[in-house]
LUMKOLNU-930432 format. One record per atom (N, C-alpha, C): residue number from 1; z, y, x; chain; residue in one letter. Coordinates in Angstrom, 3 decimals, m for minus. Atoms other than C-alpha are relative to their C-alpha. Layout:
<atoms>
NUM,Z,Y,X,A,A
...
</atoms>
This chain:
<atoms>
1,m0.666,m1.175,m0.505,A,M
1,75.387,52.533,130.225,A,M
1,m0.884,0.774,0.984,A,M
2,0.849,m0.668,m0.986,A,I
2,72.924,53.243,133.055,A,I
2,m1.134,0.760,m0.684,A,I
3,1.056,m0.706,0.731,A,L
3,70.203,54.158,130.544,A,L
3,0.513,1.306,m0.587,A,L
4,m0.577,m1.236,0.553,A,E
4,72.521,56.690,128.938,A,E
4,0.181,1.050,1.092,A,E
5,m0.172,m0.946,m1.117,A,I
5,73.301,58.269,132.320,A,I
5,m1.355,0.581,0.405,A,I
6,1.354,m0.474,m0.318,A,I
6,69.582,58.470,133.138,A,I
6,m0.486,0.941,m1.095,A,I
7,0.388,m0.846,1.133,A,G
7,68.966,59.883,129.664,A,G
7,0.658,1.365,0.053,A,G
8,m0.703,m1.284,m0.099,A,Q
8,71.607,62.561,130.158,A,Q
8,m0.576,0.846,1.138,A,Q
9,0.593,m0.732,m1.131,A,A
9,70.089,63.501,133.561,A,A
9,m1.362,0.587,m0.392,A,A
10,1.304,m0.491,0.460,A,I
10,66.632,63.796,131.996,A,I
10,0.192,1.152,m0.982,A,I
11,m0.319,m1.097,0.917,A,G
11,68.205,65.998,129.318,A,G
11,0.270,1.299,0.736,A,G
12,m0.248,m1.204,m0.811,A,I
12,69.296,68.416,132.047,A,I
12,m1.330,0.608,0.455,A,I
13,1.329,m0.481,m0.392,A,V
13,65.684,68.657,133.286,A,V
13,m0.667,0.681,m1.198,A,V
14,0.585,m0.573,1.216,A,A
14,64.514,69.265,129.717,A,A
14,0.618,1.354,m0.310,A,A
15,m0.710,m1.249,0.239,A,M
15,67.148,71.959,129.371,A,M
15,m0.597,1.136,0.821,A,M
16,0.541,m1.042,m0.876,A,A
16,65.691,73.878,132.324,A,A
16,m1.299,0.568,m0.575,A,A
17,1.265,m0.470,0.582,A,F
17,62.259,74.054,130.675,A,F
17,0.235,0.827,m1.265,A,F
18,m0.245,m0.737,1.243,A,N
18,63.622,75.166,127.317,A,N
18,0.644,1.358,0.253,A,N
19,m0.627,m1.281,m0.315,A,V
19,65.811,77.882,128.826,A,V
19,m1.047,0.960,0.556,A,V
20,1.059,m0.844,m0.561,A,L
20,62.851,79.202,130.814,A,L
20,m0.952,0.505,m1.080,A,L
21,0.933,m0.407,1.058,A,S
21,60.799,79.346,127.620,A,S
21,0.408,1.324,m0.642,A,S
22,m0.440,m1.230,0.650,A,F
22,62.938,82.163,126.242,A,F
22,m0.098,1.215,0.919,A,F
23,0.215,m1.119,m0.906,A,Q
23,62.306,84.277,129.327,A,Q
23,m1.490,0.273,0.217,A,Q
24,1.446,m0.217,m0.110,A,A
24,58.520,83.941,129.047,A,A
24,m0.358,1.325,m0.663,A,A
25,0.368,m1.335,0.471,A,K
25,56.744,87.217,128.401,A,K
25,m0.862,m0.009,m1.256,A,K
26,0.830,0.046,1.203,A,N
26,54.507,85.998,125.564,A,N
26,0.175,m1.342,m0.699,A,N
27,m0.171,1.206,0.818,A,S
27,54.319,83.363,122.845,A,S
27,m0.630,m1.222,0.647,A,S
28,0.658,1.139,m0.646,A,K
28,51.877,81.179,124.791,A,K
28,0.872,m0.567,1.120,A,K
29,m0.904,0.454,m1.052,A,G
29,54.280,81.039,127.737,A,G
29,1.197,m0.748,m0.562,A,G
30,m1.122,0.667,0.676,A,I
30,57.147,80.138,125.416,A,I
30,m0.411,m1.413,m0.403,A,I
31,0.473,1.287,0.512,A,I
31,55.109,77.343,123.888,A,I
31,m0.240,m0.991,1.132,A,I
32,0.281,0.926,m1.104,A,L
32,53.992,75.858,127.223,A,L
32,1.280,m0.514,0.660,A,L
33,m1.275,0.483,m0.532,A,F
33,57.532,75.725,128.615,A,F
33,0.641,m0.987,m0.964,A,F
34,m0.597,0.900,0.976,A,Q
34,58.660,74.111,125.378,A,Q
34,m0.738,m1.336,m0.079,A,Q
35,0.746,1.264,m0.077,A,F
35,55.905,71.498,125.747,A,F
35,0.708,m0.954,0.964,A,F
36,m0.645,0.847,m1.002,A,F
36,57.552,70.185,128.910,A,F
36,1.444,m0.309,m0.378,A,F
37,m1.350,0.262,0.485,A,G
37,61.036,70.581,127.453,A,G
37,0.005,m1.106,m1.041,A,G
38,0.114,1.034,1.028,A,G
38,59.967,68.487,124.456,A,G
38,m0.276,m1.372,0.584,A,G
39,0.323,1.278,m0.638,A,M
39,58.522,65.801,126.699,A,M
39,1.262,m0.636,0.588,A,M
40,m1.209,0.553,m0.618,A,F
40,61.748,65.402,128.663,A,F
40,1.099,m0.267,m1.022,A,F
41,m1.004,0.272,1.028,A,F
41,63.974,65.689,125.584,A,F
41,m0.353,m1.242,m0.817,A,F
42,0.383,1.246,0.684,A,S
42,61.965,62.905,123.900,A,S
42,0.582,m1.196,0.733,A,S
43,m0.525,1.096,m0.827,A,I
43,62.914,60.624,126.771,A,I
43,1.525,m0.001,m0.049,A,I
44,m1.458,m0.132,0.064,A,N
44,66.496,61.942,126.777,A,N
44,0.547,m0.634,m1.272,A,N
45,m0.525,0.499,1.272,A,F
45,67.038,61.219,123.088,A,F
45,m0.267,m1.494,m0.185,A,F
46,0.305,1.429,0.093,A,L
46,65.315,57.838,123.267,A,L
46,1.030,m0.814,0.785,A,L
47,m0.928,0.748,m0.851,A,L
47,67.573,56.721,126.109,A,L
47,1.450,0.050,m0.474,A,L
48,m1.386,m0.047,0.510,A,I
48,70.783,57.853,124.367,A,I
48,0.088,m0.566,m1.422,A,I
49,m0.014,0.661,1.304,A,G
49,69.756,56.136,121.101,A,G
49,m0.162,0.910,m1.197,A,G
50,0.247,m0.931,1.106,A,S
50,68.891,59.197,118.999,A,S
50,m1.500,m0.004,m0.295,A,S
51,1.430,0.212,0.227,A,Y
51,65.562,58.077,117.595,A,Y
51,m0.678,1.160,m0.724,A,Y
52,0.636,m1.145,0.669,A,I
52,64.962,61.023,115.292,A,I
52,m0.159,1.146,0.997,A,I
53,0.127,m1.008,m1.043,A,G
53,65.630,63.359,118.215,A,G
53,m1.198,m0.281,0.898,A,G
54,1.142,0.386,m0.828,A,A
54,63.088,61.417,120.270,A,A
54,m1.314,0.261,m0.728,A,A
55,1.242,m0.199,0.772,A,M
55,60.457,61.461,117.513,A,M
55,m0.311,1.477,m0.177,A,M
56,0.211,m1.428,0.235,A,L
56,60.940,65.140,116.736,A,L
56,m0.416,0.727,1.272,A,L
57,0.372,m0.659,m1.249,A,N
57,60.753,66.171,120.370,A,N
57,m1.380,m0.427,0.482,A,N
58,1.365,0.420,m0.330,A,F
58,57.625,64.069,120.939,A,F
58,m1.002,0.799,m0.838,A,F
59,0.880,m0.800,0.867,A,L
59,56.011,65.765,117.938,A,L
59,0.050,1.474,0.399,A,L
60,m0.125,m1.379,m0.453,A,G
60,57.354,69.097,119.198,A,G
60,m0.836,0.264,1.245,A,G
61,0.833,m0.107,m1.198,A,M
61,55.613,68.482,122.498,A,M
61,m1.475,0.131,m0.400,A,M
62,1.388,m0.096,0.484,A,L
62,52.316,67.885,120.680,A,L
62,m0.238,1.323,m0.710,A,L
63,0.113,m1.286,0.706,A,R
63,52.944,70.916,118.491,A,R
63,m0.198,1.134,0.998,A,R
64,0.122,m1.046,m1.019,A,A
64,53.396,73.083,121.582,A,A
64,m1.399,0.002,0.600,A,A
65,1.340,0.109,m0.572,A,L
65,50.133,71.801,123.035,A,L
65,m1.053,0.554,m0.956,A,L
66,0.993,m0.456,0.978,A,F
66,48.142,72.396,119.849,A,F
66,0.107,1.500,m0.261,A,F
67,m0.148,m1.432,0.243,A,F
67,49.618,75.847,119.250,A,F
67,m0.414,0.826,1.218,A,F
68,0.381,m0.732,m1.202,A,A
68,49.071,76.891,122.867,A,A
68,m1.513,0.142,0.112,A,A
69,1.451,0.002,m0.159,A,F
69,45.380,76.031,122.660,A,F
69,m0.762,0.099,m1.315,A,F
70,0.639,m0.022,1.312,A,R
70,44.666,76.547,118.961,A,R
70,m1.194,0.942,m0.057,A,R
71,1.128,m0.935,0.010,A,D
71,42.418,79.564,119.553,A,D
71,m1.203,m0.590,0.741,A,D
72,1.068,0.607,m0.800,A,K
72,40.420,77.789,122.239,A,K
72,m0.638,m1.173,m0.741,A,K
73,0.498,1.163,0.725,A,W
73,40.112,74.685,120.056,A,W
73,m0.434,0.343,m1.422,A,W
74,0.400,m0.489,1.328,A,H
74,39.408,76.786,116.920,A,H
74,0.686,m0.772,m1.131,A,H
75,m0.797,0.679,1.022,A,I
75,42.218,75.264,114.867,A,I
75,0.832,1.061,m0.722,A,I
76,m0.736,m0.953,0.828,A,S
76,43.784,77.223,112.019,A,S
76,1.506,m0.143,0.187,A,S
77,m1.464,m0.019,m0.095,A,K
77,47.434,78.236,112.439,A,K
77,0.617,m0.608,m1.260,A,K
78,m0.511,0.522,1.267,A,T
78,47.993,77.417,108.766,A,T
78,m0.126,m1.519,m0.051,A,T
79,0.209,1.452,m0.016,A,L
79,46.515,73.939,109.178,A,L
79,1.001,m0.675,0.938,A,L
80,m0.952,0.581,m0.951,A,L
80,48.624,73.225,112.267,A,L
80,1.420,0.022,m0.549,A,L
81,m1.348,m0.113,0.564,A,T
81,51.772,74.462,110.556,A,T
81,0.211,m1.065,m1.071,A,T
82,m0.116,0.993,1.076,A,A
82,51.138,72.245,107.521,A,A
82,0.063,m1.420,0.560,A,A
83,0.045,1.357,m0.565,A,V
83,50.270,69.149,109.570,A,V
83,1.310,m0.330,0.710,A,V
84,m1.222,0.299,m0.741,A,F
84,53.290,69.427,111.846,A,F
84,1.231,m0.028,m0.905,A,F
85,m1.130,0.074,0.942,A,C
85,55.698,70.152,108.987,A,C
85,0.012,m1.353,m0.706,A,C
86,0.093,1.328,0.635,A,I
86,54.447,66.985,107.255,A,I
86,0.448,m1.080,0.984,A,I
87,m0.401,0.993,m1.009,A,L
87,54.842,65.005,110.487,A,L
87,1.508,0.025,0.237,A,L
88,m1.450,m0.084,m0.205,A,F
88,58.386,66.305,110.993,A,F
88,0.757,m0.624,m1.169,A,F
89,m0.650,0.583,1.183,A,V
89,59.360,65.390,107.429,A,V
89,m0.138,m1.522,0.017,A,V
90,0.230,1.451,m0.003,A,S
90,57.861,61.907,107.916,A,S
90,0.950,m0.747,0.930,A,S
91,m0.926,0.689,m0.903,A,T
91,60.309,61.147,110.735,A,T
91,1.283,m0.428,m0.704,A,T
92,m1.261,0.279,0.704,A,Y
92,63.206,61.156,108.282,A,Y
92,m0.004,m1.392,m0.647,A,Y
93,m0.013,1.365,0.542,A,P
93,62.232,58.065,106.251,A,P
93,m0.292,m1.064,1.064,A,P
94,0.280,0.968,m1.068,A,I
94,60.886,56.382,109.405,A,I
94,1.295,m0.404,0.697,A,I
95,m1.272,0.283,m0.663,A,L
95,64.342,56.643,110.975,A,L
95,0.781,m1.072,m0.749,A,L
96,m0.815,0.913,0.806,A,F
96,65.981,54.765,108.100,A,F
96,m0.715,m1.314,m0.311,A,F
97,0.738,1.235,0.298,A,T
97,63.211,52.196,107.581,A,T
97,m0.390,m0.733,1.277,A,T
98,0.507,0.660,m1.206,A,V
98,61.485,51.406,110.869,A,V
98,1.110,m0.220,1.024,A,V
99,m1.043,0.114,m1.016,A,F
99,64.458,52.089,113.141,A,F
99,1.302,m0.571,m0.557,A,F
100,m1.146,0.654,0.612,A,G
100,67.002,50.703,110.661,A,G
100,1.317,0.754,0.082,A,G
101,m1.233,m0.801,m0.001,A,K
101,69.493,53.556,110.859,A,K
101,0.670,m0.168,m1.367,A,K
102,m0.672,0.156,1.296,A,P
102,72.125,52.931,108.155,A,P
102,m0.070,1.304,m0.809,A,P
103,0.092,m1.172,0.860,A,F
103,71.585,55.283,105.237,A,F
103,1.319,0.176,m0.726,A,F
104,m1.234,m0.379,0.676,A,N
104,74.884,56.856,104.238,A,N
104,0.047,1.529,m0.027,A,N
105,m0.062,m1.453,0.173,A,V
105,75.982,60.392,103.390,A,V
105,0.015,0.710,1.358,A,V
106,m0.094,m0.644,m1.314,A,F
106,76.910,61.264,106.987,A,F
106,m1.354,m0.005,0.705,A,F
107,1.296,0.091,m0.684,A,N
107,73.634,59.992,108.477,A,N
107,m1.079,0.780,m0.728,A,N
108,1.009,m0.737,0.771,A,A
108,71.571,61.482,105.661,A,A
108,0.068,1.494,0.311,A,A
109,m0.171,m1.432,m0.288,A,I
109,73.010,64.947,106.363,A,I
109,m0.288,0.281,1.479,A,I
110,0.158,m0.225,m1.437,A,L
110,73.148,64.657,110.162,A,L
110,m1.469,m0.030,0.419,A,L
111,1.373,0.191,m0.473,A,E
111,69.570,63.453,110.579,A,E
111,m1.000,0.974,m0.624,A,E
112,0.915,m0.991,0.596,A,I
112,68.021,66.080,108.267,A,I
112,0.094,1.344,0.724,A,I
113,m0.197,m1.293,m0.674,A,I
113,69.411,68.969,110.351,A,I
113,m1.098,0.290,1.023,A,I
114,1.060,m0.329,m0.966,A,P
114,66.964,68.673,113.281,A,P
114,m1.393,0.035,m0.640,A,P
115,1.290,m0.060,0.707,A,V
115,64.088,68.024,110.852,A,V
115,m0.206,1.409,m0.547,A,V
116,0.094,m1.374,0.528,A,C
116,64.807,71.349,109.138,A,C
116,m0.212,1.001,1.120,A,C
117,0.158,m0.890,m1.144,A,S
117,65.110,73.030,112.518,A,S
117,m1.431,m0.010,0.520,A,S
118,1.374,0.096,m0.507,A,M
118,61.712,71.742,113.641,A,M
118,m0.993,0.642,m0.966,A,M
119,0.881,m0.647,0.982,A,I
119,60.080,72.911,110.417,A,I
119,0.086,1.520,0.161,A,I
120,m0.180,m1.441,m0.170,A,L
120,61.550,76.399,110.831,A,L
120,m0.626,0.479,1.312,A,L
121,0.565,m0.419,m1.284,A,S
121,60.557,76.549,114.494,A,S
121,m1.523,m0.072,m0.008,A,S
122,1.458,0.052,0.122,A,T
122,57.006,75.562,113.535,A,T
122,m0.529,1.297,m0.600,A,T
123,0.395,m1.294,0.557,A,F
123,56.768,78.683,111.393,A,F
123,0.155,1.102,1.039,A,F
124,m0.210,m0.995,m1.049,A,A
124,58.106,80.644,114.377,A,A
124,m1.165,0.036,0.988,A,A
125,1.121,0.059,m0.946,A,Y
125,55.127,79.514,116.467,A,Y
125,m1.146,0.929,m0.397,A,Y
126,1.086,m0.860,0.434,A,G
126,52.868,81.748,114.429,A,G
126,0.310,1.482,0.038,A,G
127,m0.394,m1.418,0.005,A,V
127,54.714,85.012,115.035,A,V
127,0.069,0.525,1.430,A,V
128,m0.088,m0.605,m1.331,A,E
128,54.960,87.462,117.916,A,E
128,1.348,m0.319,0.640,A,E
129,m1.126,0.459,m0.817,A,A
129,57.504,86.910,120.682,A,A
129,1.363,0.485,m0.503,A,A
130,m1.295,m0.529,0.450,A,K
130,60.268,89.173,119.300,A,K
130,0.484,m0.742,m1.252,A,K
131,m0.384,0.716,1.225,A,K
131,60.256,87.531,115.850,A,K
131,0.303,m1.464,0.302,A,K
132,m0.257,1.378,m0.428,A,F
132,60.087,84.112,117.543,A,F
132,1.460,m0.129,0.442,A,F
133,m1.377,0.049,m0.496,A,R
133,63.391,84.882,119.260,A,R
133,1.021,0.205,m1.111,A,R
134,m0.890,m0.189,1.154,A,I
134,64.958,86.098,116.020,A,I
134,0.135,m1.314,m0.767,A,I
135,m0.047,1.285,0.700,A,L
135,64.015,82.833,114.310,A,L
135,0.732,m1.060,0.817,A,L
136,m0.722,0.943,m0.857,A,A
136,65.386,80.938,117.314,A,A
136,1.505,0.060,m0.243,A,A
137,m1.429,m0.134,0.284,A,L
137,68.804,82.301,116.357,A,L
137,0.388,m0.721,m1.290,A,L
138,m0.270,0.815,1.189,A,I
138,68.479,80.279,113.150,A,I
138,m0.195,m1.478,0.332,A,I
139,0.263,1.425,m0.215,A,Y
139,66.870,77.027,114.305,A,Y
139,0.733,m0.598,1.206,A,Y
140,m0.729,0.553,m1.154,A,S
140,68.637,76.660,117.687,A,S
140,1.419,m0.450,m0.354,A,S
141,m1.330,0.494,0.382,A,P
141,72.148,76.473,116.161,A,P
141,m0.051,m1.309,m0.807,A,P
142,0.134,1.257,0.733,A,M
142,70.868,73.696,113.885,A,M
142,m0.109,m1.171,0.985,A,M
143,0.113,1.032,m1.029,A,W
143,69.807,71.654,116.919,A,W
143,1.312,m0.148,0.756,A,W
144,m1.275,0.066,m0.717,A,L
144,73.083,72.549,118.646,A,L
144,0.992,m0.896,m0.741,A,L
145,m0.906,0.832,0.799,A,A
145,75.084,70.996,115.805,A,A
145,m0.364,m1.479,0.125,A,A
146,0.454,1.390,m0.130,A,Y
146,72.974,67.834,115.973,A,Y
146,0.308,m0.543,1.396,A,Y
147,m0.199,0.441,m1.385,A,N
147,73.196,67.639,119.768,A,N
147,1.468,m0.298,0.292,A,N
148,m1.429,0.268,m0.162,A,I
148,76.977,67.848,119.629,A,I
148,0.337,m1.343,m0.652,A,I
149,m0.297,1.240,0.722,A,A
149,77.054,65.029,117.071,A,A
149,m0.491,m1.246,0.748,A,A
150,0.533,1.171,m0.719,A,V
150,74.871,62.706,119.210,A,V
150,0.368,0.025,1.481,A,V
151,m0.485,m0.203,m1.366,A,F
151,76.400,63.979,122.481,A,F
151,m1.119,m0.103,1.035,A,F
152,1.029,m0.174,m1.024,A,S
152,73.289,64.947,124.403,A,S
152,0.400,1.227,0.813,A,S
153,m0.566,m1.077,m0.817,A,I
153,74.801,66.998,127.214,A,I
153,m1.047,1.062,0.322,A,I
154,1.059,m0.953,m0.331,A,G
154,71.523,68.579,128.349,A,G
154,m0.438,0.806,m1.201,A,G
155,0.427,m0.687,1.224,A,A
155,70.565,69.416,124.785,A,A
155,1.063,0.982,m0.488,A,A
156,m1.080,m0.920,0.389,A,I
156,73.971,70.962,124.041,A,I
156,m0.056,1.261,0.866,A,I
157,0.077,m1.142,m0.915,A,I
157,73.744,73.160,127.129,A,I
157,m1.275,0.795,m0.272,A,I
158,1.285,m0.651,0.234,A,S
158,70.085,73.895,126.411,A,S
158,0.041,0.911,m1.215,A,S
159,m0.018,m0.821,1.207,A,E
159,70.603,75.115,122.879,A,E
159,0.981,1.167,0.129,A,E
160,m0.948,m1.091,m0.225,A,T
160,73.660,77.138,123.891,A,T
160,m0.642,1.094,0.848,A,T
161,0.660,m0.976,m0.874,A,L
161,71.715,78.802,126.702,A,L
161,m1.203,0.649,m0.675,A,L
162,1.146,m0.581,0.720,A,C
162,68.652,79.277,124.499,A,C
162,0.459,1.054,m1.001,A,C
163,m0.548,m0.999,0.929,A,I
163,70.765,81.077,121.911,A,I
163,0.390,1.258,0.772,A,I
164,m0.389,m1.149,m0.827,A,I
164,72.240,83.302,124.621,A,I
164,m1.237,0.719,0.526,A,I
165,1.227,m0.578,m0.540,A,S
165,68.799,83.842,126.156,A,S
165,m0.766,0.785,m1.058,A,S
166,0.678,m0.714,1.088,A,A
166,67.293,84.802,122.803,A,A
166,0.721,1.309,m0.317,A,A
167,m0.776,m1.222,0.246,A,I
167,70.113,87.295,122.259,A,I
167,m0.264,1.030,1.092,A,I
168,0.271,m0.906,m1.120,A,V
168,69.574,88.787,125.725,A,V
168,m1.397,0.610,m0.141,A,V
169,1.367,m0.503,0.167,A,A
169,65.826,89.075,125.091,A,A
169,m0.070,1.022,m1.135,A,A
170,0.000,m0.948,1.115,A,L
170,66.456,90.797,121.755,A,L
170,0.695,1.306,0.378,A,L
171,m0.655,m1.224,m0.488,A,I
171,68.846,93.240,123.431,A,I
171,m0.979,0.792,0.863,A,I
172,1.012,m0.680,m0.825,A,R
172,66.099,94.011,125.963,A,R
172,m1.049,0.674,m0.876,A,R
173,0.958,m0.614,0.931,A,Y
173,63.634,94.612,123.111,A,Y
173,0.582,1.260,m0.631,A,Y
174,m0.646,m1.145,0.654,A,K
174,66.113,96.925,121.413,A,K
174,0.124,1.179,0.962,A,K
175,m0.101,m1.072,m1.005,A,R
175,66.722,98.903,124.614,A,R
175,m1.364,0.637,0.244,A,R
176,1.358,m0.511,m0.219,A,K
176,62.986,99.229,125.157,A,K
176,m0.436,0.876,m1.173,A,K
177,0.326,m0.801,1.190,A,E
177,62.512,100.452,121.579,A,E
177,0.758,1.321,0.014,A,E
178,m0.806,m1.227,m0.073,A,N
178,65.360,102.961,122.037,A,N
178,m0.542,0.956,1.053,A,N
179,0.576,m0.848,m1.061,A,N
179,63.815,104.237,125.282,A,N
179,m1.292,0.657,m0.462,A,N
180,1.258,m0.570,0.529,A,V
180,60.445,104.723,123.567,A,V
180,0.318,1.094,m1.006,A,V
181,m0.380,m0.998,0.994,A,Q
181,62.122,106.573,120.687,A,Q
181,0.564,1.244,0.679,A,Q
182,m0.590,m1.141,m0.696,A,N
182,64.099,108.768,123.087,A,N
182,m1.058,0.819,0.738,A,N
183,1.069,m0.690,m0.710,A,N
183,60.978,109.591,125.081,A,N
183,m0.952,0.741,m0.951,A,N
184,0.861,m0.633,0.989,A,N
184,59.045,110.431,121.921,A,N
184,0.735,1.066,m0.813,A,N
185,m0.814,m0.873,0.840,A,G
185,61.886,112.345,120.314,A,G
185,0.270,1.275,0.637,A,G
</atoms>
């Protein structure tokens, strides 16, 4: 019980980093905040017994690091996207074999949801900030559904706030575009 309480508290810390990521002014800032969010969510999910959540967030943390520094390290965006998508898919059979999660219809469906979300968010890492936020409105609700099912309080709040934050950011983009059009018109 104490590990679950500690895990939930760490999830709140992770939530703070992920929410801040959607207020970053550029894609690199988004990715770096998500690096730390992924690190803390890995611990959160591990402590509450959600092993696929832990694996995916650990890989997400590495993904954030590689994408943040891909230009400096001269790594192709296409290569990184392919490698991380393969790694995310590999967590699914690992969950049922190595971690011994019972394979039934409910678990098969539940555990594929965050895998699909991580794959979609990996493609989002290669686009500009506005499109990143649009894609977040697809992949964040997928994580939200999973987080509700495994009852990760920090993750539930995080995804809810990230969805709201992405919407707010998109409204700001739209207002800015309207102001530019009005000034040019």
